[in-house]
PDB file of N, CA, C and O in Angstrom:
ATOM      1  N   MET A   1       2.536  18.843   0.327  1.00  0.00           N
ATOM      2  CA  MET A   1       3.388  18.171  -0.612  1.00  0.00           C
ATOM      3  C   MET A   1       2.779  16.814  -1.005  1.00  0.00           C
ATOM      4  O   MET A   1       2.775  16.440  -2.178  1.00  0.00           O
ATOM      5  N   VAL A   2       2.269  16.091  -0.005  1.00  0.00           N
ATOM      6  CA  VAL A   2       1.667  14.788  -0.285  1.00  0.00           C
ATOM      7  C   VAL A   2       0.433  14.944  -1.160  1.00  0.00           C
ATOM      8  O   VAL A   2       0.243  14.183  -2.108  1.00  0.00           O
ATOM      9  N   GLU A   3      -0.405  15.924  -0.849  1.00  0.00           N
ATOM     10  CA  GLU A   3      -1.615  16.145  -1.642  1.00  0.00           C
ATOM     11  C   GLU A   3      -1.282  16.563  -3.075  1.00  0.00           C
ATOM     12  O   GLU A   3      -1.958  16.148  -4.016  1.00  0.00           O
ATOM     13  N   ALA A   4      -0.266  17.366  -3.239  1.00  0.00           N
ATOM     14  CA  ALA A   4       0.141  17.786  -4.588  1.00  0.00           C
ATOM     15  C   ALA A   4       0.612  16.583  -5.400  1.00  0.00           C
ATOM     16  O   ALA A   4       0.276  16.457  -6.577  1.00  0.00           O
ATOM     17  N   ALA A   5       1.377  15.712  -4.783  1.00  0.00           N
ATOM     18  CA  ALA A   5       1.856  14.506  -5.473  1.00  0.00           C
ATOM     19  C   ALA A   5       0.694  13.567  -5.784  1.00  0.00           C
ATOM     20  O   ALA A   5       0.628  12.992  -6.871  1.00  0.00           O
ATOM     21  N   ARG A   6      -0.225  13.411  -4.826  1.00  0.00           N
ATOM     22  CA  ARG A   6      -1.379  12.519  -5.020  1.00  0.00           C
ATOM     23  C   ARG A   6      -2.235  12.971  -6.201  1.00  0.00           C
ATOM     24  O   ARG A   6      -2.796  12.133  -6.907  1.00  0.00           O
ATOM     25  N   SER A   7      -2.343  14.269  -6.424  1.00  0.00           N
ATOM     26  CA  SER A   7      -3.183  14.774  -7.508  1.00  0.00           C
ATOM     27  C   SER A   7      -2.590  14.498  -8.891  1.00  0.00           C
ATOM     28  O   SER A   7      -3.278  14.641  -9.902  1.00  0.00           O
ATOM     29  N   ARG A   8      -1.342  14.110  -8.935  1.00  0.00           N
ATOM     30  CA  ARG A   8      -0.677  13.894 -10.227  1.00  0.00           C
ATOM     31  C   ARG A   8      -0.521  12.432 -10.615  1.00  0.00           C
ATOM     32  O   ARG A   8       0.050  12.135 -11.664  1.00  0.00           O
ATOM     33  N   VAL A   9      -1.013  11.514  -9.794  1.00  0.00           N
ATOM     34  CA  VAL A   9      -0.845  10.092 -10.096  1.00  0.00           C
ATOM     35  C   VAL A   9      -2.198   9.437 -10.364  1.00  0.00           C
ATOM     36  O   VAL A   9      -3.225   9.917  -9.883  1.00  0.00           O
ATOM     37  N   PRO A  10      -2.207   8.340 -11.131  1.00  0.00           N
ATOM     38  CA  PRO A  10      -3.466   7.682 -11.471  1.00  0.00           C
ATOM     39  C   PRO A  10      -3.895   6.629 -10.442  1.00  0.00           C
ATOM     40  O   PRO A  10      -3.086   6.144  -9.651  1.00  0.00           O
ATOM     41  N   GLY A  11      -5.169   6.295 -10.473  1.00  0.00           N
ATOM     42  CA  GLY A  11      -5.783   5.164  -9.793  1.00  0.00           C
ATOM     43  C   GLY A  11      -5.297   4.790  -8.403  1.00  0.00           C
ATOM     44  O   GLY A  11      -5.341   5.609  -7.485  1.00  0.00           O
ATOM     45  N   PRO A  12      -4.826   3.537  -8.244  1.00  0.00           N
ATOM     46  CA  PRO A  12      -4.458   3.020  -6.927  1.00  0.00           C
ATOM     47  C   PRO A  12      -3.365   3.823  -6.219  1.00  0.00           C
ATOM     48  O   PRO A  12      -3.265   3.786  -4.993  1.00  0.00           O
ATOM     49  N   SER A  13      -2.570   4.527  -6.964  1.00  0.00           N
ATOM     50  CA  SER A  13      -1.499   5.328  -6.361  1.00  0.00           C
ATOM     51  C   SER A  13      -2.056   6.453  -5.491  1.00  0.00           C
ATOM     52  O   SER A  13      -1.347   6.973  -4.629  1.00  0.00           O
ATOM     53  N   ARG A  14      -3.297   6.828  -5.702  1.00  0.00           N
ATOM     54  CA  ARG A  14      -3.909   7.913  -4.914  1.00  0.00           C
ATOM     55  C   ARG A  14      -4.235   7.501  -3.482  1.00  0.00           C
ATOM     56  O   ARG A  14      -4.621   8.340  -2.669  1.00  0.00           O
ATOM     57  N   ARG A  15      -4.083   6.223  -3.171  1.00  0.00           N
ATOM     58  CA  ARG A  15      -4.382   5.750  -1.814  1.00  0.00           C
ATOM     59  C   ARG A  15      -3.202   5.915  -0.856  1.00  0.00           C
ATOM     60  O   ARG A  15      -3.244   5.419   0.269  1.00  0.00           O
ATOM     61  N   VAL A  16      -2.181   6.591  -1.286  1.00  0.00           N
ATOM     62  CA  VAL A  16      -0.999   6.797  -0.455  1.00  0.00           C
ATOM     63  C   VAL A  16      -1.382   7.528   0.835  1.00  0.00           C
ATOM     64  O   VAL A  16      -2.273   8.378   0.837  1.00  0.00           O
ATOM     65  N   ARG A  17      -0.698   7.186   1.926  1.00  0.00           N
ATOM     66  CA  ARG A  17      -0.910   7.844   3.217  1.00  0.00           C
ATOM     67  C   ARG A  17       0.424   8.352   3.723  1.00  0.00           C
ATOM     68  O   ARG A  17       1.464   7.733   3.495  1.00  0.00           O
ATOM     69  N   PHE A  18       0.390   9.476   4.407  1.00  0.00           N
ATOM     70  CA  PHE A  18       1.599  10.063   4.973  1.00  0.00           C
ATOM     71  C   PHE A  18       1.686   9.613   6.431  1.00  0.00           C
ATOM     72  O   PHE A  18       0.996  10.158   7.293  1.00  0.00           O
ATOM     73  N   CYS A  19       2.536   8.618   6.708  1.00  0.00           N
ATOM     74  CA  CYS A  19       2.652   8.042   8.046  1.00  0.00           C
ATOM     75  C   CYS A  19       4.076   8.196   8.565  1.00  0.00           C
ATOM     76  O   CYS A  19       5.049   8.151   7.812  1.00  0.00           O
ATOM     77  N   LEU A  20       4.162   8.378   9.878  1.00  0.00           N
ATOM     78  CA  LEU A  20       5.453   8.462  10.560  1.00  0.00           C
ATOM     79  C   LEU A  20       5.568   7.310  11.539  1.00  0.00           C
ATOM     80  O   LEU A  20       4.596   6.973  12.215  1.00  0.00           O
ATOM     81  N   SER A  21       6.735   6.705  11.624  1.00  0.00           N
ATOM     82  CA  SER A  21       6.967   5.693  12.650  1.00  0.00           C
ATOM     83  C   SER A  21       7.286   6.399  13.951  1.00  0.00           C
ATOM     84  O   SER A  21       8.024   7.384  13.975  1.00  0.00           O
ATOM     85  N   HIS A  22       6.724   5.890  15.028  1.00  0.00           N
ATOM     86  CA  HIS A  22       6.919   6.454  16.358  1.00  0.00           C
ATOM     87  C   HIS A  22       6.959   5.289  17.328  1.00  0.00           C
ATOM     88  O   HIS A  22       6.449   4.212  17.017  1.00  0.00           O
ATOM     89  N   GLU A  23       7.543   5.477  18.477  1.00  0.00           N
ATOM     90  CA  GLU A  23       7.614   4.384  19.445  1.00  0.00           C
ATOM     91  C   GLU A  23       6.226   3.913  19.885  1.00  0.00           C
ATOM     92  O   GLU A  23       6.084   2.785  20.356  1.00  0.00           O
ATOM     93  N   SER A  24       5.201   4.759  19.738  1.00  0.00           N
ATOM     94  CA  SER A  24       3.839   4.387  20.117  1.00  0.00           C
ATOM     95  C   SER A  24       3.045   3.782  18.959  1.00  0.00           C
ATOM     96  O   SER A  24       1.901   3.370  19.149  1.00  0.00           O
ATOM     97  N   GLY A  25       3.633   3.723  17.767  1.00  0.00           N
ATOM     98  CA  GLY A  25       2.973   3.141  16.605  1.00  0.00           C
ATOM     99  C   GLY A  25       3.201   3.979  15.359  1.00  0.00           C
ATOM    100  O   GLY A  25       4.021   4.897  15.349  1.00  0.00           O
ATOM    101  N   LYS A  26       2.464   3.649  14.312  1.00  0.00           N
ATOM    102  CA  LYS A  26       2.542   4.434  13.074  1.00  0.00           C
ATOM    103  C   LYS A  26       1.450   5.497  13.106  1.00  0.00           C
ATOM    104  O   LYS A  26       0.271   5.190  13.288  1.00  0.00           O
ATOM    105  N   ILE A  27       1.855   6.739  12.930  1.00  0.00           N
ATOM    106  CA  ILE A  27       0.947   7.872  13.019  1.00  0.00           C
ATOM    107  C   ILE A  27       0.722   8.438  11.627  1.00  0.00           C
ATOM    108  O   ILE A  27       1.668   8.787  10.921  1.00  0.00           O
ATOM    109  N   GLU A  28      -0.548   8.524  11.243  1.00  0.00           N
ATOM    110  CA  GLU A  28      -0.896   9.079   9.936  1.00  0.00           C
ATOM    111  C   GLU A  28      -1.246  10.553  10.083  1.00  0.00           C
ATOM    112  O   GLU A  28      -2.089  10.912  10.905  1.00  0.00           O
ATOM    113  N   ILE A  29      -0.609  11.402   9.299  1.00  0.00           N
ATOM    114  CA  ILE A  29      -0.949  12.819   9.255  1.00  0.00           C
ATOM    115  C   ILE A  29      -2.119  12.941   8.283  1.00  0.00           C
ATOM    116  O   ILE A  29      -1.960  12.734   7.080  1.00  0.00           O
ATOM    117  N   VAL A  30      -3.273  13.272   8.805  1.00  0.00           N
ATOM    118  CA  VAL A  30      -4.491  13.325   8.007  1.00  0.00           C
ATOM    119  C   VAL A  30      -4.649  14.675   7.332  1.00  0.00           C
ATOM    120  O   VAL A  30      -5.128  14.750   6.201  1.00  0.00           O
ATOM    121  N   GLY A  31      -4.250  15.749   8.018  1.00  0.00           N
ATOM    122  CA  GLY A  31      -4.380  17.073   7.426  1.00  0.00           C
ATOM    123  C   GLY A  31      -3.829  18.155   8.333  1.00  0.00           C
ATOM    124  O   GLY A  31      -3.458  17.904   9.480  1.00  0.00           O
ATOM    125  N   THR A  32      -3.785  19.368   7.793  1.00  0.00           N
ATOM    126  CA  THR A  32      -3.322  20.525   8.555  1.00  0.00           C
ATOM    127  C   THR A  32      -4.155  21.737   8.158  1.00  0.00           C
ATOM    128  O   THR A  32      -4.780  21.759   7.097  1.00  0.00           O
ATOM    129  N   ASP A  33      -4.153  22.729   9.015  1.00  0.00           N
ATOM    130  CA  ASP A  33      -4.675  24.044   8.664  1.00  0.00           C
ATOM    131  C   ASP A  33      -3.768  25.065   9.338  1.00  0.00           C
ATOM    132  O   ASP A  33      -2.689  24.706   9.810  1.00  0.00           O
ATOM    133  N   ASP A  34      -4.173  26.308   9.393  1.00  0.00           N
ATOM    134  CA  ASP A  34      -3.312  27.355   9.947  1.00  0.00           C
ATOM    135  C   ASP A  34      -3.023  27.178  11.433  1.00  0.00           C
ATOM    136  O   ASP A  34      -1.996  27.650  11.922  1.00  0.00           O
ATOM    137  N   ARG A  35      -3.924  26.496  12.165  1.00  0.00           N
ATOM    138  CA  ARG A  35      -3.765  26.364  13.617  1.00  0.00           C
ATOM    139  C   ARG A  35      -3.416  24.975  14.099  1.00  0.00           C
ATOM    140  O   ARG A  35      -2.807  24.834  15.159  1.00  0.00           O
ATOM    141  N   SER A  36      -3.786  23.933  13.350  1.00  0.00           N
ATOM    142  CA  SER A  36      -3.697  22.572  13.875  1.00  0.00           C
ATOM    143  C   SER A  36      -3.115  21.584  12.880  1.00  0.00           C
ATOM    144  O   SER A  36      -3.075  21.820  11.673  1.00  0.00           O
ATOM    145  N   ILE A  37      -2.662  20.459  13.441  1.00  0.00           N
ATOM    146  CA  ILE A  37      -2.253  19.289  12.670  1.00  0.00           C
ATOM    147  C   ILE A  37      -3.148  18.155  13.142  1.00  0.00           C
ATOM    148  O   ILE A  37      -3.271  17.928  14.346  1.00  0.00           O
ATOM    149  N   TYR A  38      -3.772  17.444  12.218  1.00  0.00           N
ATOM    150  CA  TYR A  38      -4.719  16.387  12.530  1.00  0.00           C
ATOM    151  C   TYR A  38      -4.070  15.034  12.231  1.00  0.00           C
ATOM    152  O   TYR A  38      -3.639  14.777  11.107  1.00  0.00           O
ATOM    153  N   VAL A  39      -4.005  14.187  13.237  1.00  0.00           N
ATOM    154  CA  VAL A  39      -3.362  12.888  13.062  1.00  0.00           C
ATOM    155  C   VAL A  39      -4.248  11.786  13.644  1.00  0.00           C
ATOM    156  O   VAL A  39      -5.170  12.049  14.416  1.00  0.00           O
ATOM    157  N   ARG A  40      -3.948  10.559  13.258  1.00  0.00           N
ATOM    158  CA  ARG A  40      -4.568   9.386  13.861  1.00  0.00           C
ATOM    159  C   ARG A  40      -3.560   8.252  13.774  1.00  0.00           C
ATOM    160  O   ARG A  40      -2.647   8.279  12.949  1.00  0.00           O
ATOM    161  N   TYR A  41      -3.732   7.282  14.612  1.00  0.00           N
ATOM    162  CA  TYR A  41      -2.848   6.129  14.557  1.00  0.00           C
ATOM    163  C   TYR A  41      -3.256   5.242  13.393  1.00  0.00           C
ATOM    164  O   TYR A  41      -4.422   4.868  13.266  1.00  0.00           O
ATOM    165  N   HIS A  42      -2.311   4.914  12.562  1.00  0.00           N
ATOM    166  CA  HIS A  42      -2.519   3.951  11.494  1.00  0.00           C
ATOM    167  C   HIS A  42      -2.377   2.555  12.082  1.00  0.00           C
ATOM    168  O   HIS A  42      -3.147   1.651  11.755  1.00  0.00           O
ATOM    169  N   ARG A  43      -1.391   2.386  12.948  1.00  0.00           N
ATOM    170  CA  ARG A  43      -1.192   1.184  13.753  1.00  0.00           C
ATOM    171  C   ARG A  43      -0.669   1.631  15.101  1.00  0.00           C
ATOM    172  O   ARG A  43       0.365   2.295  15.179  1.00  0.00           O
ATOM    173  N   ALA A  44      -1.367   1.277  16.157  1.00  0.00           N
ATOM    174  CA  ALA A  44      -0.980   1.723  17.489  1.00  0.00           C
ATOM    175  C   ALA A  44      -0.395   0.570  18.301  1.00  0.00           C
ATOM    176  O   ALA A  44      -0.812  -0.580  18.166  1.00  0.00           O
ATOM    177  N   LYS A  45       0.565   0.898  19.133  1.00  0.00           N
ATOM    178  CA  LYS A  45       1.168  -0.084  20.031  1.00  0.00           C
ATOM    179  C   LYS A  45       0.142  -0.532  21.082  1.00  0.00           C
ATOM    180  O   LYS A  45       0.088  -1.708  21.441  1.00  0.00           O
ATOM    181  N   HIS A  46      -0.668   0.414  21.568  1.00  0.00           N
ATOM    182  CA  HIS A  46      -1.678   0.139  22.580  1.00  0.00           C
ATOM    183  C   HIS A  46      -3.066   0.324  21.979  1.00  0.00           C
ATOM    184  O   HIS A  46      -3.317   1.317  21.296  1.00  0.00           O
ATOM    185  N   SER A  47      -3.959  -0.614  22.222  1.00  0.00           N
ATOM    186  CA  SER A  47      -5.284  -0.590  21.592  1.00  0.00           C
ATOM    187  C   SER A  47      -6.091   0.660  21.948  1.00  0.00           C
ATOM    188  O   SER A  47      -6.919   1.091  21.145  1.00  0.00           O
ATOM    189  N   GLU A  48      -5.877   1.254  23.119  1.00  0.00           N
ATOM    190  CA  GLU A  48      -6.637   2.452  23.491  1.00  0.00           C
ATOM    191  C   GLU A  48      -6.261   3.667  22.636  1.00  0.00           C
ATOM    192  O   GLU A  48      -6.997   4.654  22.614  1.00  0.00           O
ATOM    193  N   ASP A  49      -5.142   3.608  21.942  1.00  0.00           N
ATOM    194  CA  ASP A  49      -4.718   4.719  21.085  1.00  0.00           C
ATOM    195  C   ASP A  49      -5.353   4.678  19.695  1.00  0.00           C
ATOM    196  O   ASP A  49      -5.194   5.623  18.923  1.00  0.00           O
ATOM    197  N   THR A  50      -6.059   3.614  19.367  1.00  0.00           N
ATOM    198  CA  THR A  50      -6.576   3.466  18.002  1.00  0.00           C
ATOM    199  C   THR A  50      -7.832   4.275  17.724  1.00  0.00           C
ATOM    200  O   THR A  50      -8.156   4.511  16.560  1.00  0.00           O
ATOM    201  N   ALA A  51      -8.537   4.699  18.734  1.00  0.00           N
ATOM    202  CA  ALA A  51      -9.814   5.393  18.529  1.00  0.00           C
ATOM    203  C   ALA A  51      -9.621   6.887  18.317  1.00  0.00           C
ATOM    204  O   ALA A  51      -8.912   7.550  19.074  1.00  0.00           O
ATOM    205  N   GLY A  52     -10.260   7.400  17.284  1.00  0.00           N
ATOM    206  CA  GLY A  52     -10.357   8.843  17.100  1.00  0.00           C
ATOM    207  C   GLY A  52      -9.139   9.560  16.555  1.00  0.00           C
ATOM    208  O   GLY A  52      -8.095   8.973  16.272  1.00  0.00           O
ATOM    209  N   MET A  53      -9.331  10.847  16.425  1.00  0.00           N
ATOM    210  CA  MET A  53      -8.303  11.742  15.905  1.00  0.00           C
ATOM    211  C   MET A  53      -7.563  12.392  17.062  1.00  0.00           C
ATOM    212  O   MET A  53      -8.086  12.498  18.172  1.00  0.00           O
ATOM    213  N   ILE A  54      -6.349  12.821  16.789  1.00  0.00           N
ATOM    214  CA  ILE A  54      -5.552  13.572  17.748  1.00  0.00           C
ATOM    215  C   ILE A  54      -5.260  14.916  17.091  1.00  0.00           C
ATOM    216  O   ILE A  54      -4.879  14.972  15.921  1.00  0.00           O
ATOM    217  N   PHE A  55      -5.439  15.990  17.841  1.00  0.00           N
ATOM    218  CA  PHE A  55      -5.222  17.335  17.326  1.00  0.00           C
ATOM    219  C   PHE A  55      -4.011  17.936  18.026  1.00  0.00           C
ATOM    220  O   PHE A  55      -3.913  17.906  19.253  1.00  0.00           O
ATOM    221  N   TYR A  56      -3.096  18.477  17.243  1.00  0.00           N
ATOM    222  CA  TYR A  56      -1.910  19.142  17.788  1.00  0.00           C
ATOM    223  C   TYR A  56      -1.908  20.589  17.338  1.00  0.00           C
ATOM    224  O   TYR A  56      -2.379  20.916  16.248  1.00  0.00           O
ATOM    225  N   ARG A  57      -1.373  21.452  18.188  1.00  0.00           N
ATOM    226  CA  ARG A  57      -1.174  22.845  17.802  1.00  0.00           C
ATOM    227  C   ARG A  57      -0.088  22.859  16.730  1.00  0.00           C
ATOM    228  O   ARG A  57       0.973  22.259  16.905  1.00  0.00           O
ATOM    229  N   ARG A  58      -0.352  23.535  15.638  1.00  0.00           N
ATOM    230  CA  ARG A  58       0.620  23.595  14.554  1.00  0.00           C
ATOM    231  C   ARG A  58       1.855  24.379  14.992  1.00  0.00           C
ATOM    232  O   ARG A  58       1.746  25.487  15.516  1.00  0.00           O
ATOM    233  N   ASP A  59       3.016  23.797  14.773  1.00  0.00           N
ATOM    234  CA  ASP A  59       4.292  24.427  15.100  1.00  0.00           C
ATOM    235  C   ASP A  59       5.250  24.097  13.963  1.00  0.00           C
ATOM    236  O   ASP A  59       5.785  22.990  13.898  1.00  0.00           O
ATOM    237  N   ASP A  60       5.464  25.049  13.075  1.00  0.00           N
ATOM    238  CA  ASP A  60       6.304  24.804  11.904  1.00  0.00           C
ATOM    239  C   ASP A  60       7.775  24.634  12.260  1.00  0.00           C
ATOM    240  O   ASP A  60       8.568  24.234  11.407  1.00  0.00           O
ATOM    241  N   ASP A  61       8.158  24.928  13.503  1.00  0.00           N
ATOM    242  CA  ASP A  61       9.540  24.717  13.941  1.00  0.00           C
ATOM    243  C   ASP A  61       9.750  23.336  14.553  1.00  0.00           C
ATOM    244  O   ASP A  61      10.891  22.940  14.789  1.00  0.00           O
ATOM    245  N   ALA A  62       8.675  22.596  14.816  1.00  0.00           N
ATOM    246  CA  ALA A  62       8.793  21.249  15.386  1.00  0.00           C
ATOM    247  C   ALA A  62       9.335  20.298  14.326  1.00  0.00           C
ATOM    248  O   ALA A  62       8.967  20.369  13.153  1.00  0.00           O
ATOM    249  N   CYS A  63      10.210  19.413  14.766  1.00  0.00           N
ATOM    250  CA  CYS A  63      10.806  18.444  13.845  1.00  0.00           C
ATOM    251  C   CYS A  63      10.219  17.049  14.012  1.00  0.00           C
ATOM    252  O   CYS A  63      10.430  16.187  13.158  1.00  0.00           O
ATOM    253  N   TRP A  64       9.479  16.810  15.105  1.00  0.00           N
ATOM    254  CA  TRP A  64       8.952  15.486  15.368  1.00  0.00           C
ATOM    255  C   TRP A  64       7.661  15.600  16.161  1.00  0.00           C
ATOM    256  O   TRP A  64       7.404  16.629  16.786  1.00  0.00           O
ATOM    257  N   VAL A  65       6.857  14.565  16.141  1.00  0.00           N
ATOM    258  CA  VAL A  65       5.565  14.539  16.815  1.00  0.00           C
ATOM    259  C   VAL A  65       5.705  14.844  18.305  1.00  0.00           C
ATOM    260  O   VAL A  65       4.847  15.513  18.880  1.00  0.00           O
ATOM    261  N   ASP A  66       6.756  14.372  18.922  1.00  0.00           N
ATOM    262  CA  ASP A  66       6.965  14.601  20.358  1.00  0.00           C
ATOM    263  C   ASP A  66       7.113  16.080  20.704  1.00  0.00           C
ATOM    264  O   ASP A  66       6.943  16.455  21.865  1.00  0.00           O
ATOM    265  N   GLN A  67       7.421  16.916  19.740  1.00  0.00           N
ATOM    266  CA  GLN A  67       7.585  18.345  19.981  1.00  0.00           C
ATOM    267  C   GLN A  67       6.281  19.121  19.817  1.00  0.00           C
ATOM    268  O   GLN A  67       6.245  20.320  20.094  1.00  0.00           O
ATOM    269  N   LEU A  68       5.217  18.466  19.376  1.00  0.00           N
ATOM    270  CA  LEU A  68       3.934  19.124  19.182  1.00  0.00           C
ATOM    271  C   LEU A  68       3.118  19.099  20.466  1.00  0.00           C
ATOM    272  O   LEU A  68       3.237  18.172  21.266  1.00  0.00           O
ATOM    273  N   VAL A  69       2.294  20.115  20.659  1.00  0.00           N
ATOM    274  CA  VAL A  69       1.456  20.243  21.850  1.00  0.00           C
ATOM    275  C   VAL A  69       0.034  19.835  21.482  1.00  0.00           C
ATOM    276  O   VAL A  69      -0.571  20.432  20.592  1.00  0.00           O
ATOM    277  N   PRO A  70      -0.511  18.807  22.171  1.00  0.00           N
ATOM    278  CA  PRO A  70      -1.902  18.413  21.889  1.00  0.00           C
ATOM    279  C   PRO A  70      -2.881  19.508  22.327  1.00  0.00           C
ATOM    280  O   PRO A  70      -2.645  20.210  23.310  1.00  0.00           O
ATOM    281  N   VAL A  71      -3.977  19.639  21.583  1.00  0.00           N
ATOM    282  CA  VAL A  71      -5.026  20.591  21.934  1.00  0.00           C
ATOM    283  C   VAL A  71      -6.357  19.863  22.001  1.00  0.00           C
ATOM    284  O   VAL A  71      -6.552  18.843  21.341  1.00  0.00           O
ATOM    285  N   LEU A  72      -7.270  20.394  22.801  1.00  0.00           N
ATOM    286  CA  LEU A  72      -8.586  19.773  22.938  1.00  0.00           C
ATOM    287  C   LEU A  72      -9.625  20.417  22.046  1.00  0.00           C
ATOM    288  O   LEU A  72     -10.555  19.751  21.592  1.00  0.00           O
ATOM    289  N   ASP A  73      -9.474  21.727  21.788  1.00  0.00           N
ATOM    290  CA  ASP A  73     -10.435  22.409  20.914  1.00  0.00           C
ATOM    291  C   ASP A  73      -9.729  22.873  19.655  1.00  0.00           C
ATOM    292  O   ASP A  73      -8.624  23.412  19.707  1.00  0.00           O
ATOM    293  N   VAL A  74     -10.382  22.656  18.524  1.00  0.00           N
ATOM    294  CA  VAL A  74      -9.759  22.992  17.238  1.00  0.00           C
ATOM    295  C   VAL A  74     -10.502  24.140  16.604  1.00  0.00           C
ATOM    296  O   VAL A  74     -10.141  24.582  15.513  1.00  0.00           O
TER     297      VAL A  74
END
């Protein structure tokens, strides 16, 4: 949905990011595929959380990040 909207707007509006507020910081959803959801911290509460991507098993029934299961191999 975010990508579809981004493709229809001009210039600076294309820099929009899909972020969720969480008790551990702001989490940006970078992308998805059939198996995984790719996220990174946009702003993290703890500095050790700022490095790298986090991969979650895709679960279309999950309503929040806390319900997703992290995976090590994508």
